[in-house]
ChimeraX commands (.cxc) that place a marker at each C-alpha (Angstrom):
marker #1 position 0.13,-0.06,0.08 radius 0.5
marker #1 position 2.95,2.28,0.85 radius 0.5
marker #1 position 4.66,1.81,-2.27 radius 0.5
marker #1 position 1.25,2.35,-4.27 radius 0.5
marker #1 position 0.95,5.66,-2.48 radius 0.5
marker #1 position 4.41,6.43,-3.50 radius 0.5
marker #1 position 3.87,6.19,-7.00 radius 0.5
marker #1 position 0.73,7.93,-7.07 radius 0.5
marker #1 position 2.29,10.80,-5.24 radius 0.5
marker #1 position 5.18,10.72,-7.82 radius 0.5
marker #1 position 2.69,10.71,-10.73 radius 0.5
marker #1 position 0.71,13.82,-9.15 radius 0.5
marker #1 position 4.22,15.63,-9.24 radius 0.5
marker #1 position 4.80,14.73,-12.62 radius 0.5
marker #1 position 1.63,15.59,-13.82 radius 0.5
marker #1 position 1.75,19.12,-11.66 radius 0.5
marker #1 position 5.08,20.19,-13.20 radius 0.5
marker #1 position 4.39,19.04,-16.99 radius 0.5
marker #1 position 0.66,20.67,-16.97 radius 0.5
marker #1 position 2.27,24.28,-16.75 radius 0.5
marker #1 position 2.50,26.74,-19.63 radius 0.5
marker #1 position 5.36,27.42,-21.73 radius 0.5
marker #1 position 7.64,28.81,-18.64 radius 0.5
marker #1 position 6.55,26.56,-16.21 radius 0.5
marker #1 position 4.33,29.07,-14.59 radius 0.5
marker #1 position 0.79,29.77,-14.95 radius 0.5
marker #1 position 0.25,33.20,-14.83 radius 0.5
marker #1 position -3.20,34.64,-13.14 radius 0.5
marker #1 position -5.54,36.01,-15.51 radius 0.5
marker #1 position -5.46,39.45,-13.76 radius 0.5
marker #1 position -1.93,40.05,-14.29 radius 0.5
marker #1 position -2.21,39.45,-18.06 radius 0.5
marker #1 position -1.97,42.79,-20.21 radius 0.5
marker #1 position -4.54,41.23,-22.64 radius 0.5
marker #1 position -5.20,44.58,-24.63 radius 0.5
marker #1 position -1.58,45.46,-25.03 radius 0.5
marker #1 position -0.73,42.06,-26.28 radius 0.5
marker #1 position -3.86,42.08,-28.85 radius 0.5
marker #1 position -2.52,46.05,-29.63 radius 0.5
marker #1 position 0.94,44.97,-30.49 radius 0.5
marker #1 position 0.15,41.58,-32.27 radius 0.5
marker #1 position -2.83,42.30,-33.99 radius 0.5
marker #1 position -4.14,39.04,-32.62 radius 0.5
marker #1 position -6.99,37.64,-30.35 radius 0.5
marker #1 position -4.92,34.37,-29.55 radius 0.5
marker #1 position -1.60,33.95,-28.83 radius 0.5
marker #1 position 0.46,33.58,-32.18 radius 0.5
marker #1 position 4.22,32.70,-31.24 radius 0.5
marker #1 position 7.14,30.15,-31.92 radius 0.5
marker #1 position 6.41,27.02,-30.06 radius 0.5
marker #1 position 8.63,25.98,-27.15 radius 0.5
marker #1 position 12.37,25.33,-27.83 radius 0.5
marker #1 position 14.84,26.55,-30.10 radius 0.5
marker #1 position 14.09,28.74,-33.30 radius 0.5
marker #1 position 17.13,28.88,-35.63 radius 0.5
marker #1 position 17.97,31.96,-37.34 radius 0.5
marker #1 position 20.14,32.60,-40.04 radius 0.5
marker #1 position 21.51,36.28,-40.69 radius 0.5
marker #1 position 23.20,36.64,-43.56 radius 0.5
marker #1 position 23.95,40.28,-42.76 radius 0.5
marker #1 position 25.66,39.63,-39.64 radius 0.5
marker #1 position 24.33,42.43,-37.82 radius 0.5
marker #1 position 21.10,41.32,-35.64 radius 0.5
marker #1 position 23.09,39.00,-32.88 radius 0.5
marker #1 position 22.88,41.61,-29.91 radius 0.5
marker #1 position 19.17,42.04,-31.20 radius 0.5
marker #1 position 18.12,38.47,-30.65 radius 0.5
marker #1 position 20.42,38.26,-27.57 radius 0.5
marker #1 position 18.31,41.15,-26.02 radius 0.5
marker #1 position 15.05,39.44,-27.04 radius 0.5
marker #1 position 15.82,36.38,-25.46 radius 0.5
marker #1 position 16.95,38.07,-22.43 radius 0.5
marker #1 position 13.53,39.64,-22.44 radius 0.5
marker #1 position 11.32,36.41,-23.01 radius 0.5
marker #1 position 13.48,34.41,-20.60 radius 0.5
marker #1 position 12.66,31.52,-22.53 radius 0.5
marker #1 position 11.01,28.98,-23.07 radius 0.5
marker #1 position 11.85,29.82,-26.68 radius 0.5
marker #1 position 15.40,30.71,-27.88 radius 0.5
marker #1 position 16.09,32.46,-30.81 radius 0.5
marker #1 position 19.51,30.73,-31.68 radius 0.5
marker #1 position 21.87,31.89,-34.42 radius 0.5
marker #1 position 22.79,29.46,-36.92 radius 0.5
marker #1 position 24.67,28.97,-40.55 radius 0.5
marker #1 position 21.89,26.91,-41.65 radius 0.5
marker #1 position 20.36,28.31,-44.72 radius 0.5
marker #1 position 17.17,26.09,-43.71 radius 0.5
marker #1 position 16.86,28.04,-40.81 radius 0.5
marker #1 position 13.12,29.20,-39.16 radius 0.5
marker #1 position 13.98,32.52,-39.56 radius 0.5
marker #1 position 16.15,34.21,-42.53 radius 0.5
marker #1 position 17.51,37.36,-42.66 radius 0.5
marker #1 position 19.36,38.54,-45.74 radius 0.5
marker #1 position 19.95,41.40,-48.09 radius 0.5
marker #1 position 17.32,41.72,-50.86 radius 0.5
marker #1 position 17.58,43.75,-54.01 radius 0.5
marker #1 position 14.41,45.95,-53.20 radius 0.5
marker #1 position 12.97,49.05,-53.17 radius 0.5
marker #1 position 11.65,49.42,-49.76 radius 0.5
marker #1 position 13.24,49.37,-46.54 radius 0.5
marker #1 position 12.49,45.49,-45.84 radius 0.5
marker #1 position 10.29,43.18,-46.96 radius 0.5
marker #1 position 8.81,40.35,-44.99 radius 0.5
marker #1 position 6.57,37.50,-45.33 radius 0.5
marker #1 position 5.07,35.02,-43.01 radius 0.5
marker #1 position 2.97,31.14,-43.16 radius 0.5
marker #1 position 1.22,30.70,-40.20 radius 0.5
marker #1 position -1.06,27.77,-39.25 radius 0.5
marker #1 position -2.58,26.73,-36.00 radius 0.5
marker #1 position -1.26,30.14,-34.37 radius 0.5
marker #1 position 2.12,28.91,-34.53 radius 0.5
marker #1 position 4.91,30.55,-37.18 radius 0.5
marker #1 position 6.18,27.94,-39.22 radius 0.5
marker #1 position 8.49,30.49,-41.57 radius 0.5
marker #1 position 9.28,34.17,-41.61 radius 0.5
marker #1 position 11.36,35.18,-44.36 radius 0.5
marker #1 position 13.05,38.75,-44.01 radius 0.5
marker #1 position 15.23,40.91,-46.46 radius 0.5
marker #1 position 17.00,44.30,-45.67 radius 0.5
marker #1 position 18.08,46.64,-47.96 radius 0.5
marker #1 position 21.90,47.29,-47.87 radius 0.5
marker #1 position 22.75,50.08,-45.67 radius 0.5
marker #1 position 19.61,50.23,-43.52 radius 0.5
marker #1 position 19.75,51.74,-40.07 radius 0.5
marker #1 position 19.98,49.76,-36.81 radius 0.5
marker #1 position 15.95,50.63,-36.26 radius 0.5
marker #1 position 15.20,48.28,-39.15 radius 0.5
marker #1 position 17.00,45.34,-37.92 radius 0.5
marker #1 position 15.68,45.67,-34.65 radius 0.5
marker #1 position 12.02,45.97,-36.32 radius 0.5
marker #1 position 12.74,42.83,-38.46 radius 0.5
marker #1 position 13.64,40.92,-35.34 radius 0.5
marker #1 position 10.61,42.06,-33.83 radius 0.5
marker #1 position 8.57,40.92,-36.46 radius 0.5
marker #1 position 10.14,37.45,-36.54 radius 0.5
marker #1 position 9.52,37.22,-32.67 radius 0.5
marker #1 position 5.82,37.72,-33.26 radius 0.5
marker #1 position 5.32,41.83,-32.84 radius 0.5
marker #1 position 3.41,43.28,-35.91 radius 0.5
marker #1 position 5.30,45.78,-38.19 radius 0.5
marker #1 position 3.42,48.87,-37.41 radius 0.5
marker #1 position 4.42,48.55,-33.40 radius 0.5
marker #1 position 7.73,46.87,-34.09 radius 0.5
marker #1 position 9.03,50.42,-35.63 radius 0.5
marker #1 position 8.99,51.60,-32.03 radius 0.5
marker #1 position 12.12,49.43,-31.15 radius 0.5
marker #1 position 12.43,48.37,-27.66 radius 0.5
marker #1 position 10.01,50.51,-25.88 radius 0.5
marker #1 position 8.90,49.12,-22.44 radius 0.5
marker #1 position 5.63,48.25,-23.73 radius 0.5
marker #1 position 7.58,46.22,-26.53 radius 0.5
marker #1 position 9.26,44.52,-23.87 radius 0.5
marker #1 position 6.38,43.79,-21.62 radius 0.5
marker #1 position 4.45,42.12,-24.75 radius 0.5
marker #1 position 7.48,39.88,-25.73 radius 0.5
marker #1 position 7.58,38.96,-22.17 radius 0.5
marker #1 position 3.80,37.92,-21.65 radius 0.5
marker #1 position 3.87,36.40,-25.26 radius 0.5
marker #1 position 6.27,33.78,-24.35 radius 0.5
marker #1 position 4.49,33.47,-20.99 radius 0.5
marker #1 position 1.54,32.10,-22.59 radius 0.5
marker #1 position 0.76,29.04,-24.43 radius 0.5
marker #1 position 0.36,29.37,-28.38 radius 0.5
marker #1 position -3.50,29.62,-28.88 radius 0.5
marker #1 position -4.11,31.07,-25.48 radius 0.5
marker #1 position -7.35,33.17,-25.72 radius 0.5
marker #1 position -6.76,37.04,-25.57 radius 0.5
marker #1 position -10.27,38.04,-25.02 radius 0.5
marker link #1:1,2 radius 0.2
marker link #1:2,3 radius 0.2
marker link #1:3,4 radius 0.2
marker link #1:4,5 radius 0.2
marker link #1:5,6 radius 0.2
marker link #1:6,7 radius 0.2
marker link #1:7,8 radius 0.2
marker link #1:8,9 radius 0.2
marker link #1:9,10 radius 0.2
marker link #1:10,11 radius 0.2
marker link #1:11,12 radius 0.2
marker link #1:12,13 radius 0.2
marker link #1:13,14 radius 0.2
marker link #1:14,15 radius 0.2
marker link #1:15,16 radius 0.2
marker link #1:16,17 radius 0.2
marker link #1:17,18 radius 0.2
marker link #1:18,19 radius 0.2
marker link #1:19,20 radius 0.2
marker link #1:20,21 radius 0.2
marker link #1:21,22 radius 0.2
marker link #1:22,23 radius 0.2
marker link #1:23,24 radius 0.2
marker link #1:24,25 radius 0.2
marker link #1:25,26 radius 0.2
marker link #1:26,27 radius 0.2
marker link #1:27,28 radius 0.2
marker link #1:28,29 radius 0.2
marker link #1:29,30 radius 0.2
marker link #1:30,31 radius 0.2
marker link #1:31,32 radius 0.2
marker link #1:32,33 radius 0.2
marker link #1:33,34 radius 0.2
marker link #1:34,35 radius 0.2
marker link #1:35,36 radius 0.2
marker link #1:36,37 radius 0.2
marker link #1:37,38 radius 0.2
marker link #1:38,39 radius 0.2
marker link #1:39,40 radius 0.2
marker link #1:40,41 radius 0.2
marker link #1:41,42 radius 0.2
marker link #1:42,43 radius 0.2
marker link #1:43,44 radius 0.2
marker link #1:44,45 radius 0.2
marker link #1:45,46 radius 0.2
marker link #1:46,47 radius 0.2
marker link #1:47,48 radius 0.2
marker link #1:48,49 radius 0.2
marker link #1:49,50 radius 0.2
marker link #1:50,51 radius 0.2
marker link #1:51,52 radius 0.2
marker link #1:52,53 radius 0.2
marker link #1:53,54 radius 0.2
marker link #1:54,55 radius 0.2
marker link #1:55,56 radius 0.2
marker link #1:56,57 radius 0.2
marker link #1:57,58 radius 0.2
marker link #1:58,59 radius 0.2
marker link #1:59,60 radius 0.2
marker link #1:60,61 radius 0.2
marker link #1:61,62 radius 0.2
marker link #1:62,63 radius 0.2
marker link #1:63,64 radius 0.2
marker link #1:64,65 radius 0.2
marker link #1:65,66 radius 0.2
marker link #1:66,67 radius 0.2
marker link #1:67,68 radius 0.2
marker link #1:68,69 radius 0.2
marker link #1:69,70 radius 0.2
marker link #1:70,71 radius 0.2
marker link #1:71,72 radius 0.2
marker link #1:72,73 radius 0.2
marker link #1:73,74 radius 0.2
marker link #1:74,75 radius 0.2
marker link #1:75,76 radius 0.2
marker link #1:76,77 radius 0.2
marker link #1:77,78 radius 0.2
marker link #1:78,79 radius 0.2
marker link #1:79,80 radius 0.2
marker link #1:80,81 radius 0.2
marker link #1:81,82 radius 0.2
marker link #1:82,83 radius 0.2
marker link #1:83,84 radius 0.2
marker link #1:84,85 radius 0.2
marker link #1:85,86 radius 0.2
marker link #1:86,87 radius 0.2
marker link #1:87,88 radius 0.2
marker link #1:88,89 radius 0.2
marker link #1:89,90 radius 0.2
marker link #1:90,91 radius 0.2
marker link #1:91,92 radius 0.2
marker link #1:92,93 radius 0.2
marker link #1:93,94 radius 0.2
marker link #1:94,95 radius 0.2
marker link #1:95,96 radius 0.2
marker link #1:96,97 radius 0.2
marker link #1:97,98 radius 0.2
marker link #1:98,99 radius 0.2
marker link #1:99,100 radius 0.2
marker link #1:100,101 radius 0.2
marker link #1:101,102 radius 0.2
marker link #1:102,103 radius 0.2
marker link #1:103,104 radius 0.2
marker link #1:104,105 radius 0.2
marker link #1:105,106 radius 0.2
marker link #1:106,107 radius 0.2
marker link #1:107,108 radius 0.2
marker link #1:108,109 radius 0.2
marker link #1:109,110 radius 0.2
marker link #1:110,111 radius 0.2
marker link #1:111,112 radius 0.2
marker link #1:112,113 radius 0.2
marker link #1:113,114 radius 0.2
marker link #1:114,115 radius 0.2
marker link #1:115,116 radius 0.2
marker link #1:116,117 radius 0.2
marker link #1:117,118 radius 0.2
marker link #1:118,119 radius 0.2
marker link #1:119,120 radius 0.2
marker link #1:120,121 radius 0.2
marker link #1:121,122 radius 0.2
marker link #1:122,123 radius 0.2
marker link #1:123,124 radius 0.2
marker link #1:124,125 radius 0.2
marker link #1:125,126 radius 0.2
marker link #1:126,127 radius 0.2
marker link #1:127,128 radius 0.2
marker link #1:128,129 radius 0.2
marker link #1:129,130 radius 0.2
marker link #1:130,131 radius 0.2
marker link #1:131,132 radius 0.2
marker link #1:132,133 radius 0.2
marker link #1:133,134 radius 0.2
marker link #1:134,135 radius 0.2
marker link #1:135,136 radius 0.2
marker link #1:136,137 radius 0.2
marker link #1:137,138 radius 0.2
marker link #1:138,139 radius 0.2
marker link #1:139,140 radius 0.2
marker link #1:140,141 radius 0.2
marker link #1:141,142 radius 0.2
marker link #1:142,143 radius 0.2
marker link #1:143,144 radius 0.2
marker link #1:144,145 radius 0.2
marker link #1:145,146 radius 0.2
marker link #1:146,147 radius 0.2
marker link #1:147,148 radius 0.2
marker link #1:148,149 radius 0.2
marker link #1:149,150 radius 0.2
marker link #1:150,151 radius 0.2
marker link #1:151,152 radius 0.2
marker link #1:152,153 radius 0.2
marker link #1:153,154 radius 0.2
marker link #1:154,155 radius 0.2
marker link #1:155,156 radius 0.2
marker link #1:156,157 radius 0.2
marker link #1:157,158 radius 0.2
marker link #1:158,159 radius 0.2
marker link #1:159,160 radius 0.2
marker link #1:160,161 radius 0.2
marker link #1:161,162 radius 0.2
marker link #1:162,163 radius 0.2
marker link #1:163,164 radius 0.2
marker link #1:164,165 radius 0.2
marker link #1:165,166 radius 0.2
marker link #1:166,167 radius 0.2
marker link #1:167,168 radius 0.2
view
């Protein structure tokens, strides 16, 4: 009987640990800035990268510090990791285009599947910040603001909640 109770205790503990949201903490709803997240992401549900490592190939060589800052803000459970693999989930490269940058995304089931980005050579640092924020899940209009306190708060909360979490 003691053995059975011990096994049940361990199972309950494991279920409790595994059943938490992305970073292992389920935040109380009254702490979540729903309206702010909706404003900056343009969505009624959380759309973010799934937990784990998200590969980033940067052919410009100019965004490493920006991705490091994003990683520091979100504190996991997602880590944006620079790689030399051209098949990375996020690609940043120079393109011969007439606009400061070009971006496109394919999203299914509220999870980013692919994000291709291009930056015109000679673009200013704020363009790189904007491109990285778009890749992390903040829409273009707000990404232009750079790392404001609001953007940092949205990034933090976006990655505290599971993909698909309702923001209404």
